[in-house]
C-alpha positions as CSV (number, residue, x, y, z in Angstrom):
1,M,0.0,-0.2,-0.3
2,L,1.4,3.4,-1.1
3,Q,1.1,6.8,-0.9
4,R,-0.7,7.0,-4.8
5,D,-3.8,4.8,-3.8
6,Y,-5.0,7.8,-2.1
7,K,-7.2,8.1,-5.1
8,E,-8.6,4.7,-4.6
9,K,-8.8,4.7,-1.2
10,V,-9.5,7.9,-0.3
11,I,-10.9,10.3,-3.2
12,N,-13.6,7.2,-4.3
13,Y,-15.5,7.7,-0.8
14,S,-15.6,11.9,-1.0
15,K,-19.1,11.4,-1.9
16,N,-19.9,10.4,1.8
17,F,-17.8,13.4,2.9
18,V,-19.2,16.4,4.5
19,K,-17.5,20.0,3.8
20,V,-17.2,21.9,6.7
21,E,-16.7,25.8,6.6
22,I,-14.4,27.4,9.1
23,D,-14.3,31.8,9.6
24,D,-11.6,33.7,9.8
25,P,-11.9,34.7,13.1
26,T,-11.7,31.2,14.0
27,I,-8.5,30.2,11.9
28,N,-6.9,33.7,13.9
29,K,-7.7,32.5,17.4
30,V,-6.4,28.7,16.6
31,E,-3.3,29.9,15.1
32,E,-2.2,32.2,17.6
33,F,-3.2,29.3,20.1
34,S,-1.2,26.7,18.1
35,K,2.0,28.8,18.4
36,A,1.3,29.5,22.5
37,V,1.3,25.4,22.7
38,V,3.9,25.0,21.4
39,K,6.1,27.5,23.4
40,I,4.9,25.3,26.6
41,K,5.8,21.8,24.9
42,L,9.0,22.4,23.6
43,Q,9.6,22.0,27.7
44,E,8.5,18.8,27.5
45,R,11.5,16.2,26.9
46,H,9.1,14.1,23.8
47,H,8.6,17.5,22.1
48,F,12.1,18.1,21.4
49,I,12.7,15.5,18.8
50,D,10.1,16.5,16.1
51,S,9.7,20.6,17.2
52,S,9.9,21.4,13.3
53,Q,6.3,20.6,12.3
54,E,4.9,21.4,15.7
55,I,2.5,25.1,14.8
56,K,1.6,23.6,11.9
57,R,0.1,19.5,13.6
58,W,-1.2,21.5,16.2
59,K,-2.9,23.9,14.6
60,N,-4.7,21.3,12.0
61,G,-5.7,19.2,14.3
62,F,-7.4,21.9,16.6
63,L,-8.9,23.4,13.3
64,G,-10.5,19.6,13.2
65,E,-12.0,19.7,16.2
66,F,-13.8,23.0,15.4
67,A,-14.9,21.7,12.1
68,V,-16.9,19.0,14.1
69,E,-17.6,21.1,16.6
70,K,-19.6,23.2,14.1
71,F,-21.4,20.0,12.1
72,I,-22.7,18.4,15.1
73,E,-23.6,21.8,17.2
74,K,-21.8,21.0,20.0
75,S,-19.0,22.9,21.9
76,F,-16.2,21.1,22.6
77,V,-12.6,22.3,22.1
78,D,-11.0,23.4,25.1
79,L,-8.1,25.8,24.2
80,S,-6.3,25.9,27.5
81,I,-2.4,24.2,27.6
82,G,-0.9,22.6,30.8
83,D,0.8,18.8,30.8
84,S,0.8,16.3,28.2
85,K,-0.5,13.9,30.7
86,K,-3.2,16.0,31.8
87,Y,-4.8,16.3,28.5
88,H,-4.6,12.4,26.9
89,I,-8.2,12.5,26.7
90,S,-10.6,11.8,23.7
91,D,-11.4,14.8,21.8
92,L,-15.2,14.8,22.6
93,T,-15.2,13.8,26.5
94,K,-16.3,16.9,27.4
95,I,-19.9,16.2,25.6
96,G,-19.6,11.9,27.5
97,L,-18.4,10.4,23.9
98,G,-15.1,8.8,24.3
99,W,-14.0,9.5,20.7
100,G,-11.6,11.5,18.9
101,I,-10.4,13.1,16.1
102,K,-7.8,12.9,13.1
103,T,-7.1,15.3,11.3
104,V,-5.3,15.1,7.9
105,E,-4.5,16.6,5.4
106,Y,-5.8,16.7,1.7
107,G,-3.7,13.7,0.2
108,K,-2.3,12.0,2.8
109,F,-3.3,9.4,4.9
110,P,-4.5,9.3,8.7
111,I,-1.7,9.0,11.0
112,I,-2.5,6.5,14.3
113,F,-1.7,4.7,17.2
114,K,-1.0,1.0,15.7
115,K,-3.0,-0.5,18.6
116,S,-6.6,2.2,18.8
117,Y,-9.0,1.7,21.7
118,K,-11.0,4.8,21.2
119,E,-13.2,5.0,17.8
120,E,-11.9,8.2,15.9
121,I,-13.7,10.9,13.9
122,I,-11.6,10.9,10.3
123,V,-11.5,14.9,9.1
124,I,-9.6,15.6,6.1
125,K,-8.0,19.1,5.9
126,K,-8.3,20.7,1.9
127,T,-7.1,24.5,3.3
128,D,-7.3,26.4,6.8
129,A,-10.6,27.3,6.1
130,I,-12.4,23.9,4.4
131,F,-12.3,20.6,5.9
132,Y,-14.0,17.3,5.0
133,I,-15.9,15.3,7.9
134,C,-15.7,11.9,6.5
135,G,-17.0,9.9,9.2
136,L,-16.5,7.4,12.5
137,A,-13.9,4.7,12.2
138,T,-14.1,2.4,15.2
139,K,-11.5,0.8,16.7
140,E,-12.2,-2.5,14.7
141,V,-12.1,-0.7,11.7
142,L,-8.4,1.4,12.8
143,N,-7.1,-1.5,14.0
144,K,-7.6,-4.1,10.2
145,Y,-6.9,-0.7,7.5
146,Q,-3.9,0.3,8.5
147,S,0.2,0.3,6.6
148,D,3.7,1.6,7.7
149,E,3.9,2.5,4.2
150,L,1.8,5.4,4.6
151,I,3.9,7.2,7.2
152,L,5.7,9.8,5.9
153,S,8.3,10.8,8.5
154,P,10.8,8.5,8.9
155,G,11.8,9.7,11.9
156,L,7.7,8.7,13.0
157,K,7.7,5.4,11.5
158,A,11.1,4.7,13.0
159,K,9.4,5.0,16.4
160,G,7.1,2.0,15.5
161,T,4.0,3.0,17.8
162,K,2.2,4.2,14.5
163,T,0.6,3.5,11.2
164,G,-1.3,4.5,8.6
165,F,-4.9,4.9,8.3
166,Y,-6.4,3.5,4.9
167,G,-10.1,2.5,6.0
168,F,-12.4,4.9,4.7
169,S,-14.5,2.1,2.8
170,A,-15.0,0.9,6.5
171,L,-16.3,4.6,8.1
172,K,-19.9,5.1,9.6
173,S,-21.1,7.9,7.9
174,P,-21.1,11.9,9.0
175,S,-25.0,11.7,9.3
176,Y,-24.4,8.6,11.5
177,I,-22.2,10.4,14.1
178,K,-24.7,13.7,13.9
179,K,-27.8,10.8,15.0
180,Y,-25.2,9.2,17.5
181,I,-24.3,12.1,19.3
182,S,-27.7,13.9,19.2
183,S,-29.0,10.1,20.9
184,V,-27.1,10.8,23.1
185,N,-26.7,13.7,24.3
186,N,-30.8,14.2,24.5
């Protein structure tokens, strides 16, 4: 499985994705927040290893969270900064779900842990303002549809803890996400 499989593994399922637009004030707020986070995180040992893309990763991740927040019409994004150990919780904990959110740039595959213990909403970032909610990957789907060949960073690949996800064909739809969340939160 190689990066060139993107059309077959992702684009072919894009008719199921839901487009969400993020406004400029949110983009600016996330950009400033991301810079502040990286300043603090550089003091944590594991962040020295791969600080080159830190701001971009934080920005993409939080913009993806805001896209999901807008899509499901429920607030959960936490823009506070602290020790990473205290923040190692599911993104949707605030609304009572143990789900995470994986945001990936268009043209790349999401990077996940080799062993997943929680569901993940998969989001594709086209630009800072345009995101696509792709669907929900169950733990079983995350653990089944993965390949190390999809990791672009040699450093990340060498760590051996993460892998690339390609199971877009097995995602639960964005409408499923909305229905499920509204059933749980009513």
